[in-house]
Residue, then its C-alpha position, 0 to 999 in steps of 0.5 A: x078294874x076300879x080305881x079302888x081295886x089296887x095290886x098288892x106292889x102298889x098298896x105301900x105307895x099309897x100307904x105312904x101317900x095317904x100318910x103324907x097327906x095326914x089320913x089314917x089307915x084302917x086295915x082289914x083282911x078276909x075271904x068275903x066269898x058271899x058278901x053278907x050283912x055281917x060282913x057289911x057290918x063290920x067293914x061300916x064299923x070298921x071304916x068309922x075308925x080312921x078315913x081310909x080302909x083297906x081290905x086285903x083280900x085273900x087269894x083264891x088259893x088260900x080261900x081253897x086252902x082255908x074253906x076247902x075244894x068247893x070254894x071260893x064261889x067268886x073268884x078273887x077279881x068278882x069279889x074285889x069288884x063287889x067289895x070296891x063298890x061299897x061306900x065304906x071301902x076305899x081299897x080292895x088290895x089283891x093278895x097273892x098266895x101268902x104261905x105263912x103268918x111272917x109274909x103276912x107281917x112283912x106286908x103289913x109292916x109295909x103298910x103300916x096301918x094307924x088300925x087294924x080292925x077285927x071281929x071279937x072271936x076272930x080264929x087269927x086274933x092272935x096274929x092280929x095281935x103280933x102284927x098291931x104290936x109289930x107295926x105300931x098299929x091300935x088292934x080294934x074289935x070293932x064288932x062280934x060275930x054277928x048272928x049266924x052270918x058266915x059264907x060257910x053256914x050259909x052254903x050249908x043250908 
């Protein structure tokens, strides 16, 4: 495991330390099962919104729940390792299986990001708006869905 990959229990300590140093935190989340150009573009644009880009990476159980029994293609550890190799990603936090939006809200409340970055058209946009309001973060729609880039679409071709 690289230094960029952190267990979720350490993300709160990390965020407090970064804030003490005057650093800004941009938070994104997702499955990132098969990394593609849409993901990379989104992460690059999100990184421009602050000093530190933290990716909350969904658990294998959550990916299966969201995407179907044949997913994920890569385990959470493998996905974390791939994301951590990207220069624009500062930290990858390994999420446990979270059952509902209130569990996400509690976690985001502890991290207290400056920015929550999302794509326009994101199915979770209302939740992102609520999380931003609860934590005082700014919600930034950093990109639209890019072309036909979707892991599900790629796998179905």
